[in-house]
TORMAR-449380 format. One record per residue (C-alpha): chain; residue number from 1; residue in one letter; x, y negated, z. Coordinates in Angstrom, 3 decimals. Example, Ala and Ser with C-alpha at 12.3 -4.5 7.8 and 13.67 -1.06 7.14 Angstrom:
2
<r ch="A" i="1" aa="a" xx="12.300" yy="4.500" zz="7.800"/>
<r ch="A" i="2" aa="s" xx="13.670" yy="1.060" zz="7.140"/>
END
This chain:
165
<r ch="A" i="1" aa="m" xx="1.027" yy="-16.175" zz="-2.361"/>
<r ch="A" i="2" aa="q" xx="-2.357" yy="-14.729" zz="-3.034"/>
<r ch="A" i="3" aa="p" xx="-3.177" yy="-12.429" zz="-5.946"/>
<r ch="A" i="4" aa="q" xx="-5.704" yy="-13.938" zz="-8.304"/>
<r ch="A" i="5" aa="i" xx="-7.681" yy="-11.365" zz="-10.234"/>
<r ch="A" i="6" aa="v" xx="-8.858" yy="-12.696" zz="-13.572"/>
<r ch="A" i="7" aa="g" xx="-12.584" yy="-12.698" zz="-14.393"/>
<r ch="A" i="8" aa="d" xx="-15.303" yy="-12.318" zz="-11.753"/>
<r ch="A" i="9" aa="n" xx="-18.144" yy="-11.811" zz="-14.260"/>
<r ch="A" i="10" aa="q" xx="-16.279" yy="-9.190" zz="-16.261"/>
<r ch="A" i="11" aa="t" xx="-17.209" yy="-5.543" zz="-16.038"/>
<r ch="A" i="12" aa="g" xx="-13.598" yy="-4.434" zz="-16.198"/>
<r ch="A" i="13" aa="a" xx="-14.425" yy="-2.446" zz="-19.327"/>
<r ch="A" i="14" aa="y" xx="-14.666" yy="-2.837" zz="-23.080"/>
<r ch="A" i="15" aa="c" xx="-18.028" yy="-2.729" zz="-24.854"/>
<r ch="A" i="16" aa="p" xx="-18.772" yy="0.893" zz="-25.854"/>
<r ch="A" i="17" aa="l" xx="-21.048" yy="-0.188" zz="-28.728"/>
<r ch="A" i="18" aa="c" xx="-18.267" yy="-2.334" zz="-30.214"/>
<r ch="A" i="19" aa="r" xx="-15.885" yy="0.594" zz="-29.750"/>
<r ch="A" i="20" aa="d" xx="-18.221" yy="2.825" zz="-31.757"/>
<r ch="A" i="21" aa="a" xx="-18.447" yy="0.089" zz="-34.434"/>
<r ch="A" i="22" aa="g" xx="-14.652" yy="-0.080" zz="-34.803"/>
<r ch="A" i="23" aa="n" xx="-13.821" yy="-2.970" zz="-32.438"/>
<r ch="A" i="24" aa="p" xx="-12.443" yy="-1.138" zz="-29.384"/>
<r ch="A" i="25" aa="k" xx="-11.169" yy="-4.216" zz="-27.489"/>
<r ch="A" i="26" aa="a" xx="-14.323" yy="-6.365" zz="-27.150"/>
<r ch="A" i="27" aa="m" xx="-14.668" yy="-7.224" zz="-23.476"/>
<r ch="A" i="28" aa="a" xx="-17.988" yy="-6.610" zz="-21.806"/>
<r ch="A" i="29" aa="m" xx="-19.392" yy="-8.958" zz="-19.207"/>
<r ch="A" i="30" aa="r" xx="-22.221" yy="-8.663" zz="-16.757"/>
<r ch="A" i="31" aa="d" xx="-24.927" yy="-10.614" zz="-15.081"/>
<r ch="A" i="32" aa="n" xx="-27.426" yy="-9.480" zz="-12.447"/>
<r ch="A" i="33" aa="v" xx="-29.431" yy="-7.480" zz="-14.982"/>
<r ch="A" i="34" aa="d" xx="-27.374" yy="-6.405" zz="-17.981"/>
<r ch="A" i="35" aa="c" xx="-23.946" yy="-5.800" zz="-19.403"/>
<r ch="A" i="36" aa="f" xx="-23.229" yy="-7.616" zz="-22.653"/>
<r ch="A" i="37" aa="c" xx="-20.481" yy="-8.608" zz="-25.063"/>
<r ch="A" i="38" aa="l" xx="-19.896" yy="-11.635" zz="-27.278"/>
<r ch="A" i="39" aa="m" xx="-20.910" yy="-9.603" zz="-30.333"/>
<r ch="A" i="40" aa="g" xx="-24.522" yy="-9.628" zz="-29.112"/>
<r ch="A" i="41" aa="h" xx="-24.774" yy="-6.144" zz="-27.580"/>
<r ch="A" i="42" aa="r" xx="-26.797" yy="-6.083" zz="-24.355"/>
<r ch="A" i="43" aa="m" xx="-27.877" yy="-3.143" zz="-22.220"/>
<r ch="A" i="44" aa="p" xx="-28.752" yy="-2.292" zz="-18.605"/>
<r ch="A" i="45" aa="h" xx="-25.825" yy="-1.538" zz="-16.280"/>
<r ch="A" i="46" aa="a" xx="-26.755" yy="2.167" zz="-15.963"/>
<r ch="A" i="47" aa="r" xx="-26.804" yy="2.699" zz="-19.742"/>
<r ch="A" i="48" aa="f" xx="-23.518" yy="0.802" zz="-20.123"/>
<r ch="A" i="49" aa="w" xx="-21.687" yy="2.974" zz="-17.597"/>
<r ch="A" i="50" aa="a" xx="-23.313" yy="6.162" zz="-18.938"/>
<r ch="A" i="51" aa="m" xx="-21.568" yy="5.492" zz="-22.269"/>
<r ch="A" i="52" aa="n" xx="-18.141" yy="5.884" zz="-20.542"/>
<r ch="A" i="53" aa="p" xx="-16.616" yy="2.593" zz="-21.671"/>
<r ch="A" i="54" aa="e" xx="-12.845" yy="2.280" zz="-21.775"/>
<r ch="A" i="55" aa="m" xx="-11.613" yy="0.522" zz="-18.657"/>
<r ch="A" i="56" aa="i" xx="-9.521" yy="-2.646" zz="-18.896"/>
<r ch="A" i="57" aa="k" xx="-6.287" yy="-2.558" zz="-16.968"/>
<r ch="A" i="58" aa="p" xx="-6.611" yy="-5.424" zz="-14.461"/>
<r ch="A" i="59" aa="t" xx="-4.196" yy="-8.304" zz="-14.741"/>
<r ch="A" i="60" aa="v" xx="-3.057" yy="-9.761" zz="-11.458"/>
<r ch="A" i="61" aa="r" xx="-1.235" yy="-13.073" zz="-11.387"/>
<r ch="A" i="62" aa="f" xx="0.431" yy="-14.189" zz="-8.213"/>
<r ch="A" i="63" aa="g" xx="0.172" yy="-17.873" zz="-7.502"/>
<r ch="A" i="64" aa="p" xx="0.860" yy="-20.043" zz="-4.496"/>
<r ch="A" i="65" aa="g" xx="-1.670" yy="-19.865" zz="-1.718"/>
<r ch="A" i="66" aa="p" xx="-3.042" yy="-22.747" zz="0.307"/>
<r ch="A" i="67" aa="g" xx="-0.251" yy="-24.476" zz="2.196"/>
<r ch="A" i="68" aa="d" xx="2.549" yy="-22.809" zz="0.191"/>
<r ch="A" i="69" aa="i" xx="5.519" yy="-24.941" zz="-0.834"/>
<r ch="A" i="70" aa="k" xx="8.425" yy="-24.300" zz="-3.171"/>
<r ch="A" i="71" aa="v" xx="11.778" yy="-23.931" zz="-1.371"/>
<r ch="A" i="72" aa="e" xx="15.427" yy="-23.384" zz="-2.255"/>
<r ch="A" i="73" aa="v" xx="17.577" yy="-20.751" zz="-0.614"/>
<r ch="A" i="74" aa="w" xx="21.168" yy="-19.690" zz="-1.146"/>
<r ch="A" i="75" aa="c" xx="21.585" yy="-16.149" zz="-2.396"/>
<r ch="A" i="76" aa="n" xx="24.230" yy="-14.090" zz="-4.151"/>
<r ch="A" i="77" aa="q" xx="23.530" yy="-14.372" zz="-7.877"/>
<r ch="A" i="78" aa="e" xx="23.923" yy="-10.636" zz="-8.552"/>
<r ch="A" i="79" aa="v" xx="21.575" yy="-9.712" zz="-5.698"/>
<r ch="A" i="80" aa="y" xx="19.070" yy="-12.327" zz="-6.879"/>
<r ch="A" i="81" aa="m" xx="19.076" yy="-11.041" zz="-10.460"/>
<r ch="A" i="82" aa="k" xx="18.692" yy="-7.414" zz="-9.355"/>
<r ch="A" i="83" aa="a" xx="15.780" yy="-8.368" zz="-7.074"/>
<r ch="A" i="84" aa="k" xx="14.044" yy="-10.369" zz="-9.832"/>
<r ch="A" i="85" aa="e" xx="14.447" yy="-7.434" zz="-12.219"/>
<r ch="A" i="86" aa="a" xx="13.283" yy="-4.806" zz="-9.732"/>
<r ch="A" i="87" aa="l" xx="10.302" yy="-6.745" zz="-8.370"/>
<r ch="A" i="88" aa="g" xx="9.161" yy="-8.556" zz="-11.507"/>
<r ch="A" i="89" aa="e" xx="5.988" yy="-10.557" zz="-10.810"/>
<r ch="A" i="90" aa="r" xx="6.038" yy="-9.337" zz="-7.206"/>
<r ch="A" i="91" aa="f" xx="9.329" yy="-11.174" zz="-6.490"/>
<r ch="A" i="92" aa="h" xx="7.865" yy="-14.385" zz="-5.041"/>
<r ch="A" i="93" aa="p" xx="5.104" yy="-12.741" zz="-2.968"/>
<r ch="A" i="94" aa="t" xx="7.667" yy="-10.244" zz="-1.637"/>
<r ch="A" i="95" aa="i" xx="10.048" yy="-13.001" zz="-0.519"/>
<r ch="A" i="96" aa="a" xx="7.165" yy="-14.982" zz="1.030"/>
<r ch="A" i="97" aa="s" xx="5.982" yy="-11.841" zz="2.834"/>
<r ch="A" i="98" aa="l" xx="9.483" yy="-11.163" zz="4.136"/>
<r ch="A" i="99" aa="i" xx="9.731" yy="-14.707" zz="5.525"/>
<r ch="A" i="100" aa="r" xx="6.281" yy="-14.365" zz="7.184"/>
<r ch="A" i="101" aa="c" xx="7.372" yy="-11.028" zz="8.651"/>
<r ch="A" i="102" aa="c" xx="10.486" yy="-12.594" zz="10.162"/>
<r ch="A" i="103" aa="m" xx="8.449" yy="-15.417" zz="11.691"/>
<r ch="A" i="104" aa="a" xx="5.666" yy="-13.187" zz="13.050"/>
<r ch="A" i="105" aa="g" xx="7.799" yy="-11.633" zz="15.746"/>
<r ch="A" i="106" aa="e" xx="10.866" yy="-9.493" zz="15.830"/>
<r ch="A" i="107" aa="p" xx="10.989" yy="-7.528" zz="12.577"/>
<r ch="A" i="108" aa="v" xx="12.765" yy="-4.229" zz="12.190"/>
<r ch="A" i="109" aa="i" xx="14.369" yy="-3.924" zz="8.775"/>
<r ch="A" i="110" aa="i" xx="15.648" yy="-0.524" zz="7.729"/>
<r ch="A" i="111" aa="d" xx="17.667" yy="-0.051" zz="4.577"/>
<r ch="A" i="112" aa="g" xx="20.486" yy="1.969" zz="3.129"/>
<r ch="A" i="113" aa="q" xx="21.240" yy="5.406" zz="4.490"/>
<r ch="A" i="114" aa="q" xx="18.640" yy="5.253" zz="7.274"/>
<r ch="A" i="115" aa="a" xx="15.884" yy="4.323" zz="4.809"/>
<r ch="A" i="116" aa="a" xx="16.958" yy="7.150" zz="2.484"/>
<r ch="A" i="117" aa="e" xx="16.851" yy="9.649" zz="5.354"/>
<r ch="A" i="118" aa="l" xx="13.370" yy="8.453" zz="6.376"/>
<r ch="A" i="119" aa="r" xx="12.145" yy="8.856" zz="2.793"/>
<r ch="A" i="120" aa="k" xx="13.558" yy="12.413" zz="2.698"/>
<r ch="A" i="121" aa="l" xx="11.548" yy="13.136" zz="5.847"/>
<r ch="A" i="122" aa="g" xx="8.406" yy="11.844" zz="4.117"/>
<r ch="A" i="123" aa="v" xx="8.186" yy="8.546" zz="6.026"/>
<r ch="A" i="124" aa="k" xx="7.227" yy="5.750" zz="3.646"/>
<r ch="A" i="125" aa="n" xx="6.343" yy="2.691" zz="5.722"/>
<r ch="A" i="126" aa="g" xx="6.297" yy="1.053" zz="9.142"/>
<r ch="A" i="127" aa="a" xx="2.918" yy="2.515" zz="10.090"/>
<r ch="A" i="128" aa="e" xx="4.246" yy="6.032" zz="9.512"/>
<r ch="A" i="129" aa="i" xx="7.402" yy="5.256" zz="11.510"/>
<r ch="A" i="130" aa="l" xx="5.295" yy="3.988" zz="14.427"/>
<r ch="A" i="131" aa="a" xx="2.986" yy="7.019" zz="14.282"/>
<r ch="A" i="132" aa="t" xx="6.000" yy="9.344" zz="14.256"/>
<r ch="A" i="133" aa="v" xx="7.608" yy="7.617" zz="17.240"/>
<r ch="A" i="134" aa="k" xx="4.322" yy="7.678" zz="19.206"/>
<r ch="A" i="135" aa="l" xx="3.823" yy="11.370" zz="18.440"/>
<r ch="A" i="136" aa="n" xx="7.422" yy="12.118" zz="19.403"/>
<r ch="A" i="137" aa="s" xx="6.934" yy="10.291" zz="22.721"/>
<r ch="A" i="138" aa="e" xx="3.707" yy="12.187" zz="23.410"/>
<r ch="A" i="139" aa="l" xx="5.289" yy="15.526" zz="22.556"/>
<r ch="A" i="140" aa="s" xx="8.328" yy="14.727" zz="24.730"/>
<r ch="A" i="141" aa="g" xx="5.987" yy="14.099" zz="27.667"/>
<r ch="A" i="142" aa="q" xx="4.185" yy="17.381" zz="27.021"/>
<r ch="A" i="143" aa="n" xx="7.547" yy="19.149" zz="26.737"/>
<r ch="A" i="144" aa="e" xx="8.669" yy="17.780" zz="30.132"/>
<r ch="A" i="145" aa="y" xx="5.390" yy="18.875" zz="31.751"/>
<r ch="A" i="146" aa="l" xx="5.609" yy="22.368" zz="30.246"/>
<r ch="A" i="147" aa="t" xx="9.254" yy="22.698" zz="31.323"/>
<r ch="A" i="148" aa="e" xx="8.276" yy="21.807" zz="34.902"/>
<r ch="A" i="149" aa="e" xx="5.441" yy="24.357" zz="34.803"/>
<r ch="A" i="150" aa="l" xx="7.773" yy="27.013" zz="33.413"/>
<r ch="A" i="151" aa="n" xx="10.300" yy="26.314" zz="36.183"/>
<r ch="A" i="152" aa="k" xx="7.535" yy="26.660" zz="38.818"/>
<r ch="A" i="153" aa="w" xx="6.457" yy="30.023" zz="37.411"/>
<r ch="A" i="154" aa="e" xx="10.059" yy="31.262" zz="37.195"/>
<r ch="A" i="155" aa="k" xx="10.516" yy="30.410" zz="40.904"/>
<r ch="A" i="156" aa="r" xx="7.286" yy="32.246" zz="41.756"/>
<r ch="A" i="157" aa="f" xx="8.430" yy="35.330" zz="39.847"/>
<r ch="A" i="158" aa="e" xx="11.873" yy="35.194" zz="41.487"/>
<r ch="A" i="159" aa="n" xx="10.235" yy="34.946" zz="44.922"/>
<r ch="A" i="160" aa="a" xx="7.831" yy="37.779" zz="44.089"/>
<r ch="A" i="161" aa="l" xx="10.674" yy="40.028" zz="42.871"/>
<r ch="A" i="162" aa="a" xx="12.789" yy="39.176" zz="45.912"/>
<r ch="A" i="163" aa="s" xx="9.950" yy="40.042" zz="48.318"/>
<r ch="A" i="164" aa="t" xx="9.372" yy="43.456" zz="46.688"/>
<r ch="A" i="165" aa="q" xx="12.979" yy="44.515" zz="47.041"/>
END
């Protein structure tokens, strides 16, 4: 599923002249030269943005992407309802993403207590988990090297003390 953002020629803002005239929700559009609204206001882009127009909250609708098909799966009704409620419009793209993830290789899914512990440690996603594991591996290697060096120096000091006595 691919997000489809509504309106390519829209500015993403309401017309500031309409706002000042008492119509705060008139959408402004743009072309290569000016910003304009359906009420007939037209001005250069720089002047439009200098008037600090109110921004429109973008609406994203998820629809099927090329090659997507509708499928049926068996699922516990209670789990399904909780997932639909929690994810809202992101439900279908989340399920599709999860299926793609499973087919892309060997996914690692972490939930429950382990996920809660990771969140407490400040780890939020797979990239952060991977970075943490890589850093831990690097630091373990450095720790082994430093331990070996420390052992060498301890032997040298022992030998030096033994030769002075």
